[in-house]
C-alpha positions in Angstrom: 3.9 2.0 0.6 1.3 0.6 -1.7 -1.4 -1.8 -0.9 0.4 -4.5 -2.8 3.5 -4.2 -0.6 3.4 -6.5 2.5 4.6 -5.5 5.9 7.5 -7.6 7.4 5.0 -8.7 10.0 2.7 -10.2 7.4 5.6 -11.9 5.7 6.6 -13.5 9.0 3.1 -14.5 9.8 2.8 -16.2 6.4 5.9 -18.2 7.2 4.5 -19.2 10.6 1.1 -20.1 9.0 2.8 -22.4 6.4 4.9 -24.1 9.1 1.8 -24.6 11.3 -0.1 -26.1 8.3 2.7 -28.6 7.8 2.7 -29.5 11.5 -1.1 -29.9 11.5 -0.8 -32.3 8.5 1.9 -34.3 10.2 -0.1 -34.5 13.4 -3.1 -35.7 11.4 -1.1 -38.3 9.6 0.2 -39.5 13.0 -3.4 -39.7 14.2 -2.6 -37.2 17.0 -5.9 -35.5 17.0 -5.4 -33.5 20.2 -2.1 -32.0 18.9 -3.7 -31.2 15.5 -6.6 -29.4 17.3 -4.2 -27.3 19.4 -2.1 -26.4 16.3 -5.3 -25.5 14.5 -6.3 -23.1 17.3 -2.9 -21.5 17.0 -3.4 -21.3 13.2 -6.7 -19.5 13.6 -5.1 -17.0 16.0 -2.4 -16.2 13.5 -4.9 -15.8 10.7 -6.8 -13.3 12.9 -3.7 -11.3 13.7 -2.7 -11.3 10.0 -6.2 -10.1 9.0 -6.0 -7.3 11.6 -2.7 -6.1 10.3 -3.8 -6.1 6.7 -7.0 -4.3 7.6 -5.0 -1.6 9.5 -2.7 -1.3 6.5 -5.7 -1.0 4.0 -7.4 1.6 6.2 -4.2 3.7 6.5 -4.7 6.8 4.4 -0.9 7.2 3.9 -0.7 4.0 2.0 -2.3 5.3 -1.2 -0.9 8.8 -1.4 1.3 10.0 -4.2 2.9 13.4 -4.8 1.7 15.4 -7.9 4.8 16.1 -10.1 3.4 19.5 -11.1 2.2 21.0 -7.8 3.9 18.9 -5.1 0.5 18.2 -3.5 -0.5 14.9 -2.1 -3.2 13.1 -4.1 -4.9 9.8 -3.3 -4.9 6.9 -5.6 -8.4 6.1 -4.3 -9.9 9.3 -5.6 -12.5 8.9 -8.3 -11.7 10.0 -11.9 -13.9 13.1 -11.6 -11.9 14.3 -8.6 -8.6 13.8 -10.4 -9.9 15.7 -13.4 -11.2 18.5 -11.2 -7.7 18.7 -9.6 -6.0 18.9 -13.0 -8.4 21.6 -14.2 -8.2 23.5 -10.9 -6.5 26.8 -10.2 -3.6 25.4 -8.2 -2.6 22.9 -10.9 -3.1 25.3 -13.8 -1.2 28.0 -12.0 1.8 25.7 -11.6 1.6 24.6 -15.2 1.7 28.2 -16.3 4.6 29.1 -14.0 6.6 26.2 -15.2 5.9 27.2 -18.9 7.0 30.8 -18.2 10.2 29.5 -16.5 11.1 27.5 -19.6 10.3 30.5 -21.8 12.6 32.8 -19.7 15.3 30.2 -19.7 15.2 30.0 -23.5 15.2 33.8 -23.8 18.2 34.3 -21.5 20.1 31.2 -22.7 20.1 29.4 -19.3 19.6 25.6 -19.0 16.6 24.1 -17.2 
């Protein structure tokens, strides 16, 4: 899951927040200050819960991992460019690139498909 994907809980909270906003507006138009205040308190609680869920999602290290197509290793999308370059220039990555090139060469030599 990427950071841009929203959890079903967040989607449901957004619907509840929109409904509460409409109810607050209606209560205000009807001059029902007490009801508007109570609804506003509920709105604030839902906003807090939504913020907590989103913070938990943003701090989850699994949300920004991808699998390297060459090595099969997990890499983080949050890694700085220097770290990504170091990974690509590293022994593990270069070894897998060499192994895959040799496999293609052997397949061509012996007439087998990839």
